[in-house]
N, C-alpha and C positions, 0 to 999 in steps of 0.2 A: 242803314238797313239792319244792322246787328241789333240795335235797340228794339226795333219793331219785332224782329224775330224772337228776342228775349221776352218781350211783352206778350206775344202770341203764345209762347211756351208757358208762361206764367198763367195765362188765362185758361189754357187748355188742360194743364196738368196739375195745377195747384189751386188753392183758394186765395192767392196773393193778388187780389184785384188792385189794391192800392199800390203795390210795387209795379204792377203792369202799367197802371196809370202814370206813375212817375217815369217809367221808361219811355212811354209815349210822349210825355211832356218834354223830357230832355231831348228826345229825337226831333221833336217839332221845333225846338229852338235853333237847330242847326240850319244853315242855308240849304236850299234845294239843290242838290248836287249828286253826281254819281257816288256810289252805285245805285242805279235805279232798279226797281223790282222787275225781274224777267223770268225767274224760275217759278215753277208752279207753286212751290211752298211759299214763296214770297207773295205771290198773288193771293193765295189763300189767307196768309197772315194779314195782308192789307184789308181784305174783305171782312175778316173776323174782327179786326181792330176797329174798322170803320163802323161796324154795328155796335161795338161796345163803347166807342167814343165818337158819336156822330157830330159833335161840335168841333172836332179837331180839323183845322183847315189843311194841314199838311197831308193827312190821310186822304182827304178829298182830292188833293192835287195828285197824289200817287194813284188813286183810283182812276182819275181822268187819264193819266198816262197809260194805264192798263186798258182803257176803253170800257170801264165799268161804272 
């Protein structure tokens, strides 16, 4: 989850889209395991990243866990 939050921060506060993409890629290589997103900022991050990286399957899985 920390990599996703870092990627979210990079997209929102900087122009480092490639670094954000790398953080998402690295996070998606890990197995689906806790901590799962449950805080509002985590849900917001998953939604924003899902829009930025629509082909990422892990973000789709997390969005499904959030019911979105």
